[in-house]
C-alpha positions in Angstrom: -166.2 199.5 -13.3 -169.6 200.3 -14.9 -168.2 201.7 -18.3 -166.1 198.0 -18.2 -169.6 197.1 -18.4 -171.1 198.7 -20.7 -168.1 197.7 -23.0 -168.8 194.1 -22.7 -172.1 194.1 -22.9 -172.1 196.2 -26.4 -168.9 194.1 -27.5 -171.4 191.2 -27.0 -174.2 192.4 -29.0 -171.2 193.6 -31.9 -169.9 190.4 -32.4 -173.1 188.2 -32.5 -174.2 190.5 -35.2 -171.2 190.7 -36.7 -172.7 191.8 -40.3 -174.2 194.5 -39.4 -171.1 196.1 -37.7 -168.7 194.9 -40.7 -171.2 196.8 -43.4 -171.0 199.6 -41.0 -167.5 200.1 -41.1 -166.2 198.8 -44.1 -164.1 201.4 -45.7 -162.5 202.7 -42.4 -159.9 202.3 -40.4 -162.9 200.6 -38.0 -163.0 197.8 -40.0 -160.8 195.2 -37.6 -163.2 196.4 -34.8 -163.2 192.6 -33.7 -159.6 192.6 -33.4 -159.5 196.0 -31.5 -162.3 195.1 -28.9 -160.3 192.3 -28.3 -157.3 194.2 -27.7 -159.0 196.2 -25.0 -160.4 193.2 -23.4 -157.3 191.7 -23.4 -155.4 195.0 -21.6 -159.0 194.9 -19.1 -158.5 191.6 -18.6 -154.6 191.5 -17.0 -155.2 194.4 -15.4 -158.1 192.8 -13.5 -155.6 189.2 -13.1 -153.6 191.3 -11.4 -155.9 192.9 -8.7 -158.0 190.3 -8.1 -158.3 188.0 -5.2 -160.4 185.2 -6.5 -157.9 182.2 -6.6 -159.3 180.4 -9.2 -159.5 183.3 -11.8 -155.7 183.7 -11.4 -155.1 180.3 -11.9 -157.1 179.6 -15.0 -155.3 183.2 -16.2 -152.2 181.8 -15.4 -153.0 178.6 -17.6 -153.4 180.6 -20.2 -150.2 182.2 -20.1 -148.6 178.6 -20.7 -150.8 178.0 -23.9 -150.0 181.1 -25.2 -146.1 180.9 -24.5 -146.4 177.0 -26.1 -148.1 178.6 -29.4 -145.4 180.8 -29.2 -142.4 178.7 -29.4 -145.1 176.7 -31.7 -145.4 180.0 -33.8 -141.3 180.3 -34.2 -141.3 176.8 -35.9 -144.0 177.4 -38.2 -142.7 180.7 -39.4 -138.8 179.3 -39.6 -140.1 176.1 -41.7 -143.5 177.8 -43.7 -142.4 181.5 -43.7 -145.8 182.2 -43.5 -147.0 186.4 -43.1 -147.2 188.1 -40.1 -150.8 188.8 -40.8 -152.0 185.3 -40.8 -149.7 184.5 -37.3 -151.2 187.2 -35.4 -155.1 186.4 -36.7 -154.2 182.8 -35.1 -153.5 184.0 -32.0 -156.6 185.9 -32.1 -158.6 183.0 -33.0 -157.1 181.0 -30.3 -157.5 183.2 -27.5 -160.8 185.1 -28.9 -162.8 184.3 -26.3 -160.4 184.9 -23.3 -161.5 188.0 -22.1 -165.2 187.6 -21.9 -164.7 185.5 -19.2 -164.0 188.5 -16.9 -167.6 189.6 -17.4 -169.4 187.8 -14.8 -167.0 189.0 -12.0 -167.4 193.0 -13.5 -171.4 191.7 -12.9 -171.2 190.5 -9.5 -168.3 193.7 -8.2 -170.9 196.2 -9.1 -173.7 195.0 -7.3 -176.5 194.4 -10.2 -178.6 191.2 -9.2 -177.5 188.2 -11.1 -181.3 187.7 -12.1 -180.5 190.9 -14.3 -177.9 189.1 -16.1 -180.0 186.2 -17.4 -183.1 189.1 -18.2 -180.6 190.6 -20.7 -179.5 187.5 -22.4 -182.9 186.4 -22.7 -184.1 189.7 -24.3 -181.1 189.0 -26.9 -182.6 186.2 -27.5 -186.2 187.2 -28.0 -184.1 190.1 -30.4 -182.2 187.1 -32.3 -185.7 185.0 -32.6 -187.6 188.0 -33.7 -185.1 188.9 -36.4 -184.9 185.7 -37.8 -188.7 185.4 -38.3 -188.5 189.1 -39.9 -185.7 187.8 -42.0 -187.5 185.1 -43.2 -190.7 186.6 -43.7 -189.4 189.2 -45.7 -187.5 187.0 -48.1 -183.8 187.7 -46.8 -184.2 191.4 -46.4 -181.5 191.7 -43.4 -179.0 188.7 -44.9 -179.2 190.6 -48.1 -178.7 194.0 -46.4 -176.2 193.7 -44.4 -174.3 190.0 -45.1 -174.8 189.6 -48.8 -174.0 193.4 -49.5 -170.2 192.7 -47.9 -170.0 189.2 -48.8 -171.2 188.8 -52.2 -169.7 185.3 -52.8 -172.5 183.9 -50.1 -175.9 184.9 -52.0 -176.2 181.8 -53.1 -177.8 181.4 -49.9 -180.9 182.6 -49.7 -181.9 180.0 -52.7 -181.2 177.2 -50.5 -183.7 179.1 -47.7 -181.2 180.4 -45.1 -181.1 182.8 -43.0 -179.4 184.6 -40.4 -180.6 188.2 -39.8 -177.1 190.6 -38.6 -175.3 187.9 -38.1 -171.9 186.4 -40.4 -173.6 183.3 -41.7 -176.6 181.6 -40.9 -174.0 178.2 -39.0 -171.8 180.5 -36.9 -174.3 182.0 -33.9 -175.5 178.8 -32.7 -173.8 178.5 -29.7 -174.5 182.0 -28.8 -178.1 181.3 -29.7 -177.6 178.5 -27.3 -176.4 180.2 -24.4 -179.5 182.6 -24.8 -181.6 179.3 -24.5 -179.9 178.7 -21.0 -180.5 181.8 -20.1 -184.0 182.3 -20.6 -184.5 178.5 -18.6 -182.4 179.6 -15.9 -184.7 182.4 -15.4 -188.2 180.0 -15.8 -186.1 178.3 -13.4 -185.9 180.8 -10.6 -189.2 182.9 -11.7 -191.9 182.7 -8.8 -194.3 183.5 -11.1 -196.7 181.0 -13.0 -197.4 183.1 -15.7 -193.6 184.4 -16.4 -193.0 180.7 -16.3 -195.4 180.3 -19.4 -194.2 183.3 -21.1 -190.5 182.2 -20.3 -191.2 178.5 -21.6 -193.0 180.3 -24.8 -189.9 182.3 -25.0 -187.8 179.2 -25.4 -189.5 177.6 -27.8 -190.0 180.0 -30.5 -186.1 180.4 -30.2 -185.9 176.5 -31.9 -188.5 178.3 -34.4 -186.0 181.0 -35.0 -183.3 178.5 -35.4 -185.4 176.7 -38.3 -185.2 179.9 -39.8 -181.8 179.7 -40.4 -181.9 176.4 -42.5 -179.1 175.0 -40.3 -179.7 172.0 -39.1 -176.6 172.0 -36.6 -178.3 174.9 -34.8 -182.0 173.4 -34.8 -180.0 170.3 -32.9 -178.1 172.4 -30.7 -181.0 174.1 -29.4 -183.4 171.2 -29.1 -180.5 169.6 -26.6 -180.3 172.3 -24.7 -184.1 172.6 -24.5 -185.3 168.8 -23.7 -181.8 168.6 -21.7 -182.7 170.8 -19.1 -186.3 170.7 -19.2 -186.5 167.3 -18.8 -184.7 167.9 -15.1 -186.6 170.4 -14.4 -190.4 168.7 -14.9 -188.1 165.6 -13.4 -185.8 166.7 -10.6 -187.1 170.3 -9.7 -190.9 170.0 -10.3 -190.9 166.3 -9.4 -192.9 166.0 -12.2 -192.0 162.8 -13.5 -195.4 161.1 -14.6 -196.3 164.5 -16.9 -192.7 163.5 -19.0 -194.8 160.7 -20.0 -197.9 162.5 -21.6 -195.6 164.8 -22.8 -193.8 162.1 -24.9 -197.1 160.7 -26.6 -197.9 163.9 -27.6 -195.4 165.2 -29.3 -195.0 161.5 -30.9 -198.9 162.8 -32.2 -198.1 166.0 -33.5 -194.5 165.2 -35.3 -196.7 164.3 -38.6 -198.8 167.9 -38.2 -195.2 169.8 -37.1 -193.4 167.9 -39.9 -196.2 169.0 -42.4 -195.7 172.8 -41.7 -191.8 172.8 -41.4 -191.7 171.4 -44.6 -194.2 173.1 -46.6 -191.0 174.9 -48.7 -189.0 173.5 -51.1 -185.4 174.4 -49.8 -186.6 173.0 -46.3 -188.1 169.8 -48.0 -184.6 169.6 -49.8 -182.3 170.9 -47.4 -184.2 168.2 -44.4 -184.8 165.5 -46.7 -183.5 161.9 -45.8 -182.0 161.2 -49.1 -179.3 164.8 -48.4 -178.4 163.7 -45.4 -177.7 160.8 -46.4 -176.1 161.6 -49.2 -173.5 164.4 -46.7 -170.1 164.1 -47.9 -169.1 165.5 -43.9 -167.8 162.1 -42.9 -166.0 161.7 -45.6 -163.8 165.2 -44.3 -164.0 163.6 -41.0 -162.3 160.4 -41.6 -160.2 162.1 -43.7 -159.0 164.4 -40.6 -158.8 161.4 -38.3 -156.5 159.7 -41.2 -154.2 162.7 -41.4 -154.2 164.2 -38.2 -154.2 161.3 -36.0 -153.3 157.6 -37.9 -150.3 159.0 -40.5 -148.6 160.9 -38.7 -148.2 161.1 -34.8 -146.8 164.0 -34.7 -149.0 166.7 -36.0 -151.6 164.9 -33.1 -149.0 166.1 -30.5 -147.3 169.2 -31.9 -149.4 170.1 -35.2 -148.0 171.0 -38.4 -148.3 174.8 -38.7 -149.5 177.5 -36.5 -152.6 178.8 -38.7 -152.4 176.4 -41.3 -156.7 175.8 -41.3 -157.2 179.8 -41.1 -155.7 180.9 -44.5 -156.6 184.7 -43.7 -154.3 186.8 -45.5 -152.3 184.0 -47.2 -150.2 184.7 -49.8 -150.0 182.4 -52.9 -147.4 180.6 -52.3 -148.0 179.6 -48.8 -149.3 176.1 -47.8 -152.9 175.7 -47.1 -154.9 173.5 -44.8 -158.4 172.1 -44.6 -160.6 172.9 -41.6 -162.3 169.4 -42.2 -165.9 170.1 -41.4 -164.3 169.8 -37.8 -163.2 171.9 -35.8 -161.4 169.6 -33.6 -159.1 168.1 -36.7 -158.7 171.7 -37.6 -157.1 172.7 -34.3 -155.2 169.5 -34.4 -153.7 169.8 -38.0 -152.4 173.7 -36.4 -150.9 172.9 -33.3 -152.0 169.8 -31.9 -153.8 168.0 -29.0 -152.7 171.2 -26.9 -154.6 173.1 -29.5 -157.8 170.5 -28.4 -157.6 170.8 -24.7 -157.3 174.6 -25.1 -160.8 174.5 -26.4 -162.1 172.3 -24.5 -160.6 173.9 -21.2 -163.9 175.2 -20.5 -165.9 171.6 -20.2 -162.8 170.3 -18.6 -163.0 172.3 -15.9 -166.5 172.1 -15.4 -165.9 168.4 -15.1 -163.4 168.7 -12.8 -165.9 170.5 -10.5 -168.9 169.0 -11.1 -170.3 168.7 -7.4 -174.0 168.4 -7.3 -176.9 167.7 -10.1 -178.4 171.0 -9.9 -180.5 173.1 -12.5 -177.7 175.4 -13.6 -174.9 172.4 -13.5 -177.7 170.4 -15.9 -178.5 172.9 -18.1 -175.0 174.3 -18.2 -173.6 171.1 -19.7 -176.7 171.2 -22.1 -175.3 174.1 -22.9 -171.5 172.9 -23.4 -173.1 169.8 -25.2 -174.4 172.5 -27.7 -170.5 173.5 -28.3 -169.2 170.1 -28.6 -171.7 169.0 -31.1 -171.4 171.8 -33.4 -167.8 171.5 -33.3 -167.5 168.2 -34.4 -169.5 168.9 -37.4 -168.1 172.4 -38.4 -165.2 174.1 -37.7 -167.6 177.1 -35.9 -166.2 176.1 -32.6 -163.2 178.4 -33.4 -165.6 181.4 -34.4 -165.0 184.2 -32.1 -168.7 184.7 -31.7 -168.5 180.7 -30.1 -165.3 181.4 -28.3 -167.3 184.5 -26.9 -169.8 182.7 -25.3 -168.1 179.6 -24.2 -165.4 182.2 -22.5 -169.1 184.0 -21.0 -170.2 180.9 -19.6 -166.8 179.7 -18.4 -167.4 182.9 -16.3 -170.9 182.3 -14.5 -169.3 178.6 -13.8 -166.4 180.2 -11.6 -168.3 183.2 -10.3 -171.4 180.2 -9.7 -172.0 181.5 -6.0 -173.0 184.7 -7.2 -174.9 183.6 -10.3 -176.3 180.0 -9.5 -179.7 181.6 -7.4 -181.3 178.7 -5.2 
């Protein structure tokens, strides 16, 4: 049991710090380490599913089997019509189900008898580790980004010119949902803590996450961290501490401090340019979203229901003669173009489950909802909703939801 627990924790650390391990394993047979982690995880998941007495977990596993069978049929049509190579199609299956094995970690954790508080401790520590790393990367002029990311992905060498840093991750935009999960765990640790000093330290830690997010130069990460923090803390102040009137002076102080904060944050030209109103106004993403809606919903109803081709937008190992689609700067349209509306349902399944089983407005529910909202937003403004680190995190949170009787602490 403990070996399985260590496997999951090590795997999560590796996936969240992907550029480091890609750098370590480049040129070796272990360059497929992500896929190996997934295959081992799937075997563990299937074995656990066969012996579990948890009805909900069994239902979820069975439903994903139906998703799998459905996509197999779509894959056969894709292969027959477009003759995509098998590596590309296999990569697609990994992407579609890359997060599923991590749903098991909360079950393994509860079976081991380790207190639920330790779970939140670990991910609070991982969040602080990422924050310290991002700040260090920023202050060193991108030392870690250059050493581990750019050394294995030279095509990304221009990101530092835009003031973008990612520490040990694979890009400045791929770990936003993971970072928000660390924020969720830190805030939940604050909620269950009985010491005011500990609460204060955890509050400061969660605020530094937003500073770390700013160091990435990614607007989407800054926004979702702020969303998770403010939704959770507003509920905590208003309904847990019953300090509704306290919210008013806090809002006033923040509004007064905005000019000073903005002046401090926009000191560097890279950030001034990236967050300028003119640049945001001229952002062409909306054109990609409009095109995605038109091509996958309006113009061809068949694409909306069954997609056009499995692995169309990913293009992993695509041959020169193979058709390649677009990710439309949007996870939902990307998935629609591949496997249709069922693919979007698969993406949103954990959130649909939360909606169906929303039983009470506890801090656990509200804070977890804020985290899921961050996933919805990132998935809309970018293709990062299908990234393996994102899917790993979403299904990890889904596992917490399934085991809420153990992890929701009164």
